[in-house]
DRENRO-131185 format. One record per residue (C-alpha): residue in three letters; z, y, x. Coordinates in steps of 0.25 Angstrom, whole numbers, padded with zeros to 4 digits, always signed. Example, Ala and Ser with C-alpha at 12.3 -4.5 7.8 and 13.67 -1.06 7.14 Angstrom:
ala+0031-0018+0049 ser+0029-0004+0055 
***
This chain:
ala+0143+0163+0210 arg+0140+0162+0224 ile+0129+0152+0229 ala+0124+0148+0243 gly+0116+0134+0248 arg+0104+0132+0254 ile+0095+0129+0243 val+0101+0143+0235 gly+0099+0151+0247 gln+0084+0143+0250 glu+0081+0148+0235 his+0086+0164+0238 tyr+0076+0164+0250 ile+0067+0161+0245 ser+0067+0170+0231 thr+0070+0181+0242 met+0058+0175+0249 val+0047+0177+0239 lys+0052+0191+0235 glu+0054+0197+0250 thr+0038+0191+0256 leu+0031+0199+0242 phe+0039+0211+0246 phe+0037+0210+0259 leu+0020+0207+0258 cys+0021+0218+0246 ala+0029+0227+0254 ser+0020+0226+0268 ile+0006+0226+0261 ala+0012+0242+0255 leu+0016+0246+0266 leu+0003+0243+0275 ala-0005+0247+0264 val+0002+0262+0265 phe-0003+0261+0280 leu-0015+0255+0277 trp-0018+0268+0267 ile-0015+0278+0279 ala-0024+0271+0291 phe-0034+0271+0280 arg-0031+0280+0269 ser-0040+0271+0257 thr-0036+0260+0246 ile-0050+0251+0255 gly-0041+0254+0267 val-0029+0246+0262 val-0034+0235+0253 val-0042+0230+0265 pro-0033+0226+0272 ile-0023+0220+0263 val-0034+0212+0260 val-0038+0207+0272 val-0023+0204+0276 gly-0020+0199+0263 thr-0030+0189+0263 ala-0023+0182+0273 ile-0011+0182+0269 leu-0014+0176+0257 trp-0024+0166+0263 gln-0011+0164+0273 val-0003+0161+0261 ala-0011+0152+0255 leu-0012+0144+0267 met+0003+0142+0269 thr+0005+0138+0252 ala-0007+0128+0255 met+0000+0122+0267 gly+0015+0122+0258 arg+0023+0132+0267 pro+0029+0141+0259 leu+0034+0156+0264 gly+0048+0154+0269 ile+0057+0165+0276 leu+0047+0168+0289 thr+0035+0166+0282 met+0038+0174+0272 leu+0035+0184+0280 leu+0022+0180+0283 pro+0013+0188+0272 thr+0018+0200+0277 ile+0017+0197+0290 leu+0003+0192+0289 phe-0002+0207+0281 val+0007+0214+0293 val-0004+0206+0304 gly-0016+0205+0299 met-0016+0220+0293 ser-0016+0225+0307 asp-0029+0218+0312 thr-0034+0223+0298 val-0031+0237+0302 his-0036+0235+0317 leu-0048+0232+0312 leu-0049+0242+0300 glu-0046+0254+0311 cys-0055+0249+0321 tyr-0066+0250+0310 leu-0064+0262+0305 glu-0065+0267+0319 glu-0079+0262+0319 ile-0081+0270+0307 arg-0075+0281+0314 ser-0084+0280+0326 gly-0097+0279+0317 ala-0100+0265+0316 thr-0106+0259+0304 arg-0098+0251+0294 thr-0104+0240+0299 arg-0105+0243+0312 ala-0087+0247+0313 ile-0085+0234+0307 ala-0094+0226+0321 ala-0087+0235+0330 thr-0073+0234+0323 trp-0075+0217+0325 arg-0081+0218+0338 glu-0069+0227+0343 ala-0058+0223+0337 gly-0061+0209+0334 leu-0057+0201+0346 pro-0043+0209+0347 thr-0041+0207+0333 phe-0042+0193+0334 leu-0033+0193+0345 thr-0022+0199+0339 ala-0024+0191+0328 val-0021+0178+0337 thr-0008+0184+0345 ser-0004+0187+0332 ala-0007+0174+0328 ile-0002+0166+0342 gly+0012+0176+0341 phe+0013+0169+0327 ala+0010+0157+0330 thr+0019+0155+0341 leu+0031+0153+0330 gly+0023+0140+0329 thr+0032+0136+0340 ala+0046+0137+0334 ser+0054+0125+0327 ile+0056+0133+0317 pro+0047+0129+0304 pro+0049+0142+0298 leu+0045+0149+0311 arg+0034+0141+0314 glu+0026+0141+0301 phe+0028+0157+0301 gly+0023+0158+0314 leu+0012+0147+0312 phe+0008+0155+0298 thr+0007+0170+0304 ala-0001+0165+0314 gly-0011+0159+0305 gly-0012+0170+0295 val-0014+0183+0305 leu-0028+0173+0309 leu-0030+0171+0295 ala-0030+0188+0293 phe-0038+0188+0306 val-0048+0182+0299 leu-0048+0189+0288 ser-0047+0201+0293 phe-0061+0198+0302 ala-0068+0191+0291 leu-0064+0199+0277 leu-0062+0213+0286 pro-0077+0216+0288 ala-0082+0211+0275 leu-0073+0221+0268 leu-0075+0232+0279 val-0091+0229+0276 leu-0089+0233+0261 ile-0080+0244+0262 pro-0084+0258+0267 pro-0076+0264+0279 asp-0073+0276+0271 arg-0066+0268+0260 leu-0059+0262+0270 ser-0055+0274+0276 pro-0059+0287+0269 arg-0054+0293+0284 val-0061+0283+0292 his-0069+0295+0301 his-0055+0304+0301 ala-0045+0303+0312 ser-0032+0295+0308 ala-0017+0303+0309 leu-0015+0292+0321 asp-0027+0297+0329 gly-0020+0309+0334 his-0008+0303+0338 met-0012+0292+0347 pro-0019+0299+0358 gly-0005+0305+0360 ile+0004+0292+0360 leu-0008+0286+0371 arg-0005+0300+0379 trp+0011+0298+0378 ala+0011+0285+0380 leu+0003+0289+0395 arg+0008+0300+0398 tyr+0021+0292+0396 arg+0018+0278+0402 arg+0030+0278+0411 ala+0040+0281+0400 val+0032+0271+0391 leu+0034+0259+0401 leu+0048+0263+0405 gly+0053+0263+0390 cys+0045+0248+0386 gly+0051+0244+0400 val+0066+0248+0395 ile+0064+0242+0381 ala+0060+0230+0387 val+0071+0228+0395 leu+0081+0230+0384 gly+0073+0222+0374 thr+0074+0212+0385 val+0089+0212+0385 gly+0090+0214+0369 thr+0083+0202+0367 met+0092+0194+0378 arg+0103+0198+0364 ile+0095+0190+0353 arg+0102+0179+0348 val+0097+0166+0340 asn+0105+0167+0328 asn+0105+0165+0312 phe+0113+0163+0299 leu+0111+0158+0285 leu+0106+0165+0276 glu+0107+0177+0285 asp+0094+0182+0279 leu+0099+0186+0267 pro+0107+0201+0266 asp+0123+0201+0263 asn+0121+0204+0250 asp+0112+0195+0245 pro+0119+0185+0236 met+0116+0172+0243 lys+0121+0177+0256 ala+0134+0181+0249 gly+0135+0167+0242 phe+0131+0162+0259 his+0142+0170+0263 trp+0154+0167+0252 phe+0150+0152+0255 glu+0153+0153+0269 his+0166+0162+0269 glu+0173+0153+0257 phe+0168+0139+0260 gly+0166+0140+0274 gly+0151+0141+0277 val+0140+0139+0273 arg+0129+0132+0284 pro+0129+0119+0286 phe+0134+0109+0298 glu+0130+0096+0300 met+0130+0086+0310 glu+0126+0073+0311 ile+0135+0063+0314 thr+0130+0048+0321 thr+0135+0036+0328 ala+0133+0032+0342 asp+0129+0019+0341 gly+0124+0011+0329 asn+0137+0002+0329 ser+0148+0015+0323 ser+0151+0022+0312 val+0153+0035+0309 trp+0167+0029+0302 asp+0172+0024+0315 gln+0184+0031+0320 glu+0181+0033+0332 ala+0167+0040+0327 leu+0178+0050+0315 arg+0186+0052+0325 arg+0176+0058+0333 ile+0168+0065+0321 glu+0180+0070+0320 arg+0183+0077+0332 val+0168+0083+0330 gln+0172+0087+0315 asn+0186+0095+0320 trp+0178+0102+0330 val+0166+0107+0322 asp+0177+0111+0310 thr+0186+0120+0320 ala+0178+0124+0331 tyr+0163+0124+0324 gly+0169+0130+0311 val+0163+0119+0301 asp+0170+0117+0285 ala+0168+0110+0278 ile+0166+0098+0288 leu+0160+0083+0280 ser+0159+0071+0290 pro+0163+0056+0291 val+0177+0063+0295 thr+0180+0071+0284 val+0177+0059+0277 met+0187+0050+0282 tyr+0197+0064+0280 ser+0195+0064+0266 leu+0199+0047+0266 asn+0211+0048+0274 lys+0216+0060+0265 ala+0212+0052+0252 leu+0218+0039+0256 asn+0232+0047+0259 gly+0233+0053+0245 gly+0225+0066+0246 asp+0234+0072+0258 gly+0228+0084+0264 asp+0237+0078+0279 phe+0229+0066+0279 tyr+0213+0073+0281 his+0209+0068+0294 leu+0204+0056+0299 ser+0216+0044+0300 thr+0224+0040+0311 asp+0225+0025+0310 ser+0212+0020+0315 ala+0213+0008+0301 asp+0214+0018+0290 leu+0202+0025+0297 arg+0196+0014+0299 arg+0198+0011+0284 met+0194+0024+0278 ala+0182+0023+0285 his+0176+0010+0281 gln+0180+0017+0267 ala+0171+0030+0267 arg+0160+0021+0274 ser+0161+0009+0259 his+0156+0025+0251 gly+0145+0025+0257 asn+0132+0034+0255 asp+0139+0038+0240 leu+0150+0047+0247 leu+0146+0047+0262 gly+0131+0046+0262 thr+0131+0063+0264 ile+0142+0060+0277 ala+0138+0047+0283 ser+0126+0036+0284 ser+0129+0024+0278 asp+0129+0017+0290 gly+0140+0026+0297 arg+0132+0030+0309 ser+0128+0043+0306 ala+0135+0056+0296 arg+0135+0071+0297 leu+0147+0081+0299 thr+0143+0093+0288 gly+0151+0107+0285 arg+0150+0121+0283 gln+0152+0132+0294 val+0151+0146+0292 asp+0136+0152+0295 glu+0140+0160+0309 gly+0124+0160+0313 gly+0116+0152+0322 tyr+0120+0156+0336 ile+0136+0154+0334 his+0133+0140+0327 gln+0124+0136+0340 leu+0136+0140+0347 lys+0144+0131+0341 asn+0135+0120+0341 ala+0135+0122+0355 arg+0150+0119+0355 leu+0151+0106+0346 ser+0140+0101+0354 asp+0150+0102+0367 phe+0161+0097+0357 ile+0152+0085+0353 thr+0148+0082+0367 ser+0163+0085+0373 glu+0167+0072+0364 gly+0159+0063+0371 ala+0152+0051+0367 gly+0157+0045+0354 pro+0153+0038+0343 val+0145+0046+0336 arg+0137+0058+0338 phe+0135+0072+0332 his+0123+0078+0331 gln+0122+0094+0322 thr+0111+0095+0313 gly+0110+0103+0299 ile+0100+0114+0297 ala+0111+0125+0301 tyr+0110+0119+0315 leu+0095+0115+0315 ile+0094+0130+0311 asp+0101+0133+0324 arg+0095+0124+0332 asn+0080+0131+0328 asn+0085+0144+0329 ala+0092+0143+0343 arg+0078+0136+0348 leu+0072+0151+0342 ser+0074+0159+0352 thr+0066+0150+0362 gln+0056+0147+0355 met+0051+0163+0351 val+0053+0163+0365 leu+0043+0154+0366 ser+0035+0155+0357 met+0033+0171+0361 gly+0029+0167+0375 leu+0018+0159+0372 ala+0013+0170+0363 val+0013+0180+0372 val+0005+0168+0383 leu-0004+0166+0373 thr-0006+0181+0369 ala-0006+0185+0384 leu-0018+0173+0387 ile-0026+0179+0373 met-0025+0193+0379 leu-0030+0189+0394 trp-0043+0183+0386 phe-0043+0193+0380 phe-0043+0206+0390 his-0043+0198+0402 asp-0034+0206+0409 pro-0019+0201+0413 arg-0016+0215+0413 met-0020+0218+0399 val-0011+0204+0394 leu+0000+0213+0397 ala-0006+0226+0390 ala-0005+0217+0379 leu+0009+0209+0379 leu+0018+0221+0386 pro+0018+0229+0372 asn+0019+0216+0364 leu+0030+0209+0371 leu+0038+0222+0373 pro+0041+0224+0357 leu+0046+0211+0357 leu+0056+0213+0368 phe+0062+0225+0359 ile+0063+0221+0346 ala+0071+0207+0353 gly+0078+0218+0360 val+0081+0225+0347 met+0084+0211+0342 gly+0095+0209+0352 tyr+0102+0222+0352 val+0102+0223+0336 gly+0108+0207+0336 ile+0097+0201+0328 asp+0096+0189+0330 leu+0086+0179+0334 lys+0082+0169+0322 val+0069+0164+0316 ser+0063+0176+0308 thr+0068+0186+0319 ala+0061+0177+0329 ile+0047+0180+0324 ile+0048+0194+0324 phe+0042+0191+0338 ser+0032+0185+0335 ile+0026+0193+0324 ala+0030+0204+0334 phe+0021+0201+0344 gly+0008+0196+0337 ile+0008+0208+0331 ala+0011+0219+0342 glu+0002+0211+0350 asp-0011+0215+0340 asp-0010+0228+0342 thr-0008+0227+0358 ile-0022+0219+0356 his-0029+0229+0348 met-0026+0240+0357 leu-0028+0233+0371 ala-0041+0225+0366 ala-0046+0241+0363 leu-0044+0244+0376 arg-0051+0233+0381 gln-0063+0236+0371 his-0064+0249+0376 met-0064+0247+0391 arg-0074+0239+0389 ser-0083+0249+0382 gly-0081+0257+0396 leu-0072+0266+0392 ser-0062+0268+0403 pro-0047+0260+0402 ala-0040+0277+0398 tyr-0053+0279+0388 ala-0049+0265+0383 leu-0036+0267+0382 lys-0036+0279+0374 arg-0047+0273+0365 thr-0038+0262+0362 cys-0026+0270+0359 leu-0031+0279+0351 arg-0039+0270+0344 thr-0033+0255+0343 gly-0020+0263+0344 lys-0021+0268+0331 ala-0026+0255+0326 val-0012+0250+0331 thr-0003+0260+0326 val-0008+0258+0311 thr-0008+0244+0311 gly+0007+0244+0319 leu+0011+0253+0310 met+0008+0243+0297 leu+0014+0232+0304 leu+0026+0240+0304 ser+0025+0243+0289 gly+0021+0229+0284 phe+0034+0222+0293 val+0045+0235+0288 thr+0045+0229+0276 leu+0052+0215+0280 ile+0063+0225+0284 phe+0067+0223+0267 ser+0069+0210+0267 asp+0081+0203+0263 phe+0081+0193+0272 ala+0088+0198+0287 ser+0076+0190+0292 ile+0065+0197+0289 arg+0072+0211+0288 tyr+0076+0208+0303 met+0060+0203+0306 gly+0056+0216+0298 ile+0065+0227+0307 leu+0061+0222+0319 ile+0046+0218+0317 thr+0044+0233+0313 leu+0052+0237+0325 thr+0043+0227+0335 leu+0029+0233+0330 ala+0033+0246+0331 phe+0039+0245+0343 ala+0027+0238+0348 leu+0017+0249+0342 val+0025+0260+0349 val+0022+0251+0363 glu+0008+0246+0358 leu+0004+0263+0361 leu+0014+0265+0371 leu+0015+0255+0381 leu+0001+0248+0380 pro-0008+0261+0384 val+0002+0262+0395 leu+0001+0248+0401 val-0013+0248+0398 val-0015+0262+0407 tyr-0006+0254+0417 leu-0014+0241+0418 leu-0027+0247+0417 arg-0024+0257+0427 his-0034+0252+0439 lys-0047+0254+0429 arg-0050+0268+0430 
***
């Protein structure tokens, strides 16, 4: 048996979401635990960050539950995203703490130095990440708005717990138990100097390569199309999607088409002869040019009455050409009242609906058809009835059509707010430029990939940009804040840059690899949109890490070249 429809579709989505939420969270914890073990080589070094970030996730999900907000197709990702993002700041603090221990500081002094050196930068990374997510709150799509606001709140909550819970744990745990190799150099220590030397030696090639990527990304961005399909998230071999396609091909589609019909004045009715003639013209256009089947409207009621009054002859399935017969049949239709026609026309005859089914060709194609339909109705001129397209499918298409504009505005707002925070922190417009360029380039890169590969812009892929910007800028802030700290301590810009890349660059690389491992699990989702999100975010963060290690030092050299 084949089944399809909204209710069974929602039930199928919910059951799949429950399974995937647990899978993604467990898989992210497992992969991050592996990286934590590699970084700290101890069970305590694995458990401490997981406890800190896990507590933040537990509190955030509990808050959503208390507010009556269930997990949806987007918010199901919230535990995974919070786990990955929250882990970044926690690992930065732990790496900084261990560096202080390696420098010979006592446990208490190392904690104080870590919070003094990394406290404000970590706070700024939490605020800017929260801003990146919170700007999604300006979207008109409720799931997108809720996702942005709840994720922003979760990021700030993870920061609070990192600063409140982590120091208490570090006071109780000896450094040797946190990382037995605390007094030994890590494998990355031998690679970081070479990466810095290569970036500075070939800085012109680095700038040229980034410029080419920016141009290609801009061209690819212009190819992105806003589009969406019903049940597009399910794989082709899914029984629910197979049933959907069967009904689509055998019964003229399952995508609903809805149009509201209202009278132009209070004295007329949709059953009037002139009104029926006008509805018929629009209905015929919708049938032939738009491709709507199984149409139901006041006109189809009159068709059926005319056929019934003529012995069921199919040749009479049309509006009667005799005005008297048409008035008599209209009176019969009205006399049935709401019992039979309540789903087609109102009892006073001043409003009605034209409904049908169609094949789902995607929101982009249907938007073009809607524009043509609007032009046709306009070309008919003023008449006794007015037409207004509506329905859930139409509203989804309208929301998605506005999505690209909303994403540009929300990202613009996030960039402006981040720039203002960076200007306040560094008091130098050049450092603002150095902070923004390495984070905007990965966005152009991934937008270009979407355009060239043909990945459509929709709710699930639109949030990629906010997630990527909110996460990628964290590492930039840590790097530039460390550079600022070293220069204020009296180091020359060249030596401060070297110290930053060797010390903070190592922490950035470790957290970058952890972020990648957290999001790569999404690639195994049964939902196509979540799978695309995993692939695109993983690519973006990988590219952002490369840009951080190569482009940022080159920008700093050029922007601070006047300082000796």
